N, C-alpha and C positions, 0 to 999 in steps of 0.2 A: 504494500500500500504506500509506504513512504517513497519508494522509488517511482511509483506512478505519479505522485504529486510533485516530486522533484523534477520530473520531466514534463511539467505543465499540464498534468492531468486536472480534470475539473469534476463537476458533479457526477457521481456514479452510484450504481446499485451494488451493495455488498450482500451476498447470500450466505448466511452463516450455516455451517454444517456442525456447529458445536465448538467445543474447546478441545484441548489436548488432554482433558481429564475425562474420566468415565462419567457418563450422565447417570441420573437417578434411576433410569430404567435399564441400566446396564449397557446401553449402546455406547460404543467408543469410536471416535474417528481415527483412533490409532490402534492398529492390530499388530501387537509386538512393536516393531519399529516402523511399521508401514502405515500410511494414510488409508482410510477406508474408501476405496474407489466407488463403491455403490452410493455412499452419501454424496460424493461429488457429482455423480450422474443424476441423482435425485434432485440436486440443487438446480440443475438445468430446467427441470420441470416447473420449478417456481418461477423462472424467468418467462415462461410461456404466458403468464398473466400480465406481463409488462410490455408495453409497446415502445417505450422510450429508448432502451439500450440499442446502440448501433454497433457495438462490438463486445465480445466476451473473451475473458481470459481465465484460465484455471492454472495458475503457476504451480500449485502443489501436485498437479497430475504427474510431474516428473519424479516425485518422491515414491510413486508406486513402482512395482516391478514392470518389466517391459509389457507384458500382456495387459496389466491393469491400466497403464498409461495409454496404450493403444485404444483400449475400450473407451476411456474417457474422451480422448481426442476425436475418435470417430463419432461419438455421441455429440460432441460439440459441433462438428461439421453437419451432422444430420439436423441438429436443432436449428442451425442457421440457414441451411439450404433447403430443408424439407419442411420443417414445422413452421418456422417464422418467416423466412425469406426476406427479412428486413435488417439483417445484421451479419457481421463476419466474425470468424473465430481467429484469434491470434495464438499461434501454437509455438511451443518450445520443442527442441530436439531432446529426446530422452538421453541422459548421460552426456549432454552437450558440452561439458567442460573438458571432455577427452578429445585427443586428436582423432581424426576420422579414420585413419588407416593403420592404427596401431593396436596391439593387444589391449584388453582382452577381446574386443569385438571385431577388430580388423577392418570392418566396413560399416562404421557407425551410421553414415548418411544413408546407405542403402537400407539398413535396418529401419531407420526413421521413415523413409519413403514407403516401405512396405507397410509399416504400422499405420500410416495415415489412411490406408484403404484406397478405394477408387471412386467413391461417391461424394458428390457435392464439393469437389475440390475447388471450384471457383469461389466458394464462400470461406476459404481459409488461407492464411499466410503463415509461413513458418520461418523462424530465424535461428541462425547458428553462427558462432558458438555462444556459450554463456559468457558472462562478463564479470571481471573483478571490479568491485565498486567501493565507494567510500560512504555508503548509505549509513552504516553503523560505525560509530566511533568507539574506542576503547572505554571511554567514560560512560557509554550506554550499557556496559556489561559489568557483571560482578559475579561473585561465586554463586549467587542464586541461579545463574544460568547454567550451572553445572548440575548434572543429575545428583540427587541426594545420595545415591549409592556410591558416587565417586568422590564425595566431599571429604571422606575420611582419608582417602589417598592424597588429596590436595593438602590436608593438614599435615600428614606425615612428610611430604616433600618439602613444605615450607619449614617445618620443625627441623628437619635434617639440615636445611640450608642455614637456619639461624644458629644451629649448634656448631657450624663450621666457621661462623663469623667471629672476629675478635671484638668483644664488648664486655662490659661488666656483667657479672653473673645475675645481679638483680634485674638489670635491664633485659637480659635475655629471657629470664623467667617471666617477666611481665609481658614480653612480646609473645612468648609461647602460650601464655594464658589467654592472650587476646586471640591468637590463631585458633585455639581450641574451640572458640565460640562459633567457628564456621559451621560446625555440624548441628548446632542448635539454634542459630540466629533466626529470628523471624524477619519478615519483610520490613517491618518498622525499625528493626535494629540493624538492618543490612547496610544502610548508607554510611554511618560513622565507621563501622567495622571495615567496609570495603575501602574507604579513604585511608584508614590506618594501614591496611595491607599493602596498598600502593606505595606507601612511604617506607615500609620496612622490608619488603620482599621483592627482589629482582625476579625471582622465579614466578611469583604471582603476576607480575607485569608481562612476563613472557607468555604465560597462559592466556592473559587477556588479548594480547596481540594475535596469538594463534587462533583464538576463538573468533575475533573480529575478521581475520583473514578468511576463515572458512565460511562464516555467516555472510560475508560480503560477496561470495561467489554466487551470483544470482542468474537464473534463467531470464531472458530479456523480454518476455511477453508483457509484463506489467509496465516496463519503461516504454515499450512500443505503443501501448494503449495511450500513454501520455503524449508521445510524439504524434500519433494520429490526431489527438485532440488539439494539440498546438497548431498543427498544419491546417486542420479544419478551420480553426478560429482566425488564423492569420492569412492564409492563402486560399482556402476553399477546399471542399472535399475532393474536388477534381485534381488537386495538386498531389503528385506522388510523394508519399512520406519517405523520401530517400535523400541521401546526401545531407543528412541532418545529424548533428552531434548529440550524443547521449550525455545528459547531465549526471554528475556523481559517478561517472565511469572512469576507472583507472586504466584498464586495458582489457581486450578480449582474452578469454582463457586460452584460446588457440589462435596463433597468428595465421592469417590466410593470405596467400599470394594471389596475384591477378589470375593466373591459370586455374587455381583452385576455385576462385570465385566464379569464373565462367562455367566450370563444371557443376557448381551448385545451381546456377541459374538455368542452364540449358541441358536437358537430359532427354533421351529417347522416350521415356515413359511420361515426361512432362511434369513430374512433381518437383517444381522449382522450390528451392530453399534460399532465402535471402541471407547474404553474408553481413556480418558485423566486423568491420575492419578498423585498424588503427593506422593513421597517417601522421608522419612527422609534421609538427606545426599545426595540425588540424584536430587532433584528438581522436576519439573513438566515434566512427561514423556508421550510420545505417547505410549499407551499400546495396540496396535492392528494394524493389516494391512489387514483386510478383506474387500472384496467388499460386496455390499448388497446382492449378490447371494451366501449366506453362505451355501446353501445346495448343490451347485455344486462341484463335486470332482475336476473338472478342473479349475474352475474360482472363487474359494472362496477367493483367495489371490490377492490383488491388484498388487503386484509385478509380479505375473504370468501373469495377464492380460496385464500389461504394457510391459512386456518382449515380449509377443506374438505380440503385436502391433508393437514393434520395429522390430522384425524379419520379420513380414509380409511386413512392409514398405521397409525393406532392400531387400527382395526378389523381390518385385515389381520394385524397382529402378534398380536392377541388370538385370531384364528382359527387362526393358525399354532401357537399353544401347545397346541391341542387336536387337532392333525393326526393323532395316533395313537389318538385315542379313538373308540369305536364311534359310528356315526351314528344315535343313539337319543335318546329324549326327555330322559334325564338330561344328556346332553352339550349338548342345545339349551338346557336351563334354565341350565346353567353358563355357556354362551356368552352368553345373554341377560343374565344377572346381571352378568357381567364388563363387558360393554359399557355396560349401564345405570348401573352404579356409576361408571364412568369419565365418562360424559356428565353424570351428576349433579354430579360434581366440577367439570367445565367450566362447567356452568350456574351453580353457586354462585359461581364466580369471575367471572361476567359474560360468559362466552364464548358463551352461547346466550340467545336472547330468549324471554321468557315468565315470567308471574307464578308458575307452578307447573311442575314438571318435565313434566307431560303436555302443556303448551303449547310446551315447548322441544324435546322429542324423543320418538321412539318406536322400539322395537327389535322386529323381527319375524324369527322363525326357527322352523321346524318343519313337520311334515306338514300339508298343506292350507293353509299360510300362505305359505311361500316354496318348498316342495318338494313334488314328486309322489312317489308310491310308486316310480316308476322311478328318480328321483334317489337315493332312499335305497338301493335295490338296487345302484346303480352307485357308491355311496360319495361322492356329490356333496353338499356342504353349502352351502346358500345362505343368506345373511344380508342383510336389508334394514333400513337405518337411515334414519329421517327426522329431520332436524335443522332447527331454525329459527335461522338465523344473523342475519338482519336484523330480522325482525318476528315476533312470536308467532304460532304456528299457520300460518305460511307456510313450508312445508317444502321443503328440498332433499333429494333421495333419494341415498343411498349404497347400492349393491348390490355384494355381494362373493360370489364363488363359490370354493370350495376342494375339491380332490379329496382325500378322506380316505385315509390310508395304512394299509397292513396291516403290523403289526410282525413 
């Protein structure tokens, strides 16, 4: 969550699947050391009730085993592309902090591509590798972040360290007494004790640094949701969320060369994965904006898919405003004018391609154009909109049908 907001994330929906503690009914989101994948999938069903979200992320999916992660991510794609059709999924590569062609997996990217499945790929975008970040500082951590079963070991290590230091016996005994409180300290007592440990124990500081390093190795999906939000707000949904730096990023977990990046983007099976790369003087950049449907001429870019979602929703809402109007020529003219005015505004802002509006879009509604006499008698309004997202005069079609109501 913190990394999302550090990358200019805005209002969002958070679906809780509980805490890391066992609930009163015995249900636990943690199975041993694993997250409960079923609860993560069930959380997607809650989002079916909400129309506002435009993207979904489940960063904790990568904490599951490979089979569980694949199940959650395939469910995310189905939720976006089949159930809702008005949002996209931002996905992480499982074990994406590892080099792609080294043991233990030898071909990590191919494993990920297989795991994403083959359905609804235009509604998802994946990013690799994970990123070393500075989201958490050492001051944000203390011995309370160490499992209670391991705190006795921490006490022993610090005590051994103090016994090797040259200092008056009384001072050493006082410090050891303080250290022994680690195993019994409550949250309210932790602050002063943690501050004391920082001053007396180099080993404790080393533990905090290592904890921060490991906790700061994060999958990029949450940050990418923030990047999408920032680009939407500053440039428009039609702008590719690429060549953008990640805030609070130290370095990608795996360096990626130009040749490796091209192999991620373009593959025979079409499951494109976007690279996150580091450049001297520029920082850590998002170096790709492709959907998983890389072989599709229409849907290979995530900004094209999201622009079409925005336009489809806008046309649907425009038609809904006239649901109680008669299905006659005056209503069709009003409908066509509303949609054309909206699309003209999008074209002027650079969201549609074309030197003139006629090259950028066309709106069709009416008898003999989108409807038959039978449609009109049955109160069915059909609208067809052609829009040029990528290139002038190369149109993608939006077709919308609405049952007109009687007041």
